[in-house]
N, C-alpha and C positions, 0 to 999 in steps of 0.2 A: 504493499499500499504506500503511495507516494505521500510523504508527509513531512514534518519538520525535522524528524531525526534523519530521514534519508538525505534532504536537502543540508542539513548540517554536517554530515559526512561528506557529501560531495563539495561543499564549500572549501574543505581543505586543498583542493586542487586548484589550478590556475584557470581553468574554464569548467563550465557545467552545461553539457549538451542535453537537448530533450527533443523528442519528435515533434513535429509542428501540431500534431493533434494531442500532445500530452497536456496533462495539468499536474500541478503543484499544489497539493491541499496542506498550505501553511497553517498551522493552529498556533494561536497566541492565547494569553490568559486576560480577562477582562471580568468587570463585575458590572452588574446592573440590578436596579432596584425598581419595584413597583409602588410608588407613593400612592397611599389611597384616602389622603386628607381630603381631597376635593370631592371624590365619591361619597365619602362620610358627611361632608357638608351638606350635600343636596338634601338628604332626609333629615338633616338636623342632628346627626349624632356626633357627639363630641367624645373623642378618645382621651382617656386619664391615665396617665403613666407617671411612674416615680423612676427617675433616672439616678443612680448613684454616682455618676461622674460624667464628665464631658464627652468621654469617649464611648460611653454606653448608649448604642445607637439603634438598638433594635425597635424601639418605640417610634423612632423617626418616620418608618414606614405608615403609621398612622397618624402622626401629629404634624408632620412637615409636607410640603408638596415637592421639594427638591432636596438635593444633597446638602447638609450644612458642611461648614469647612471641617470640622472634627470627623464627620462621617466619612467625608471624602478623604481625608488623610489617613483614616484606619483603613479604609478599603485599598487606597495606594499602597499602604505598608503591607497589606495581605498579597496583592498582586506581585510586589517587588520581592517578598519574600518566597513566594512559589518560583519566581524567575531564577532567583539565586541559588536554588537548589539544583 
């Protein structure tokens, strides 16, 4: 299966050749979140959570409509940690 590992191995050489009809399925790491605050606002539901710290962001999915800076920072640290392995 042509993927990231195969391409990584091939990148050790000076050139990488591929058939014109070939594909390279490069896979990386990413995070995404489905923020539900707007959906909860429509029927008048108010989510109430207690967060014990700035980087405790699980409740953000219900109380925010986008990433907060600490939430984005924590997700970036997770992805960077995976990439570093």
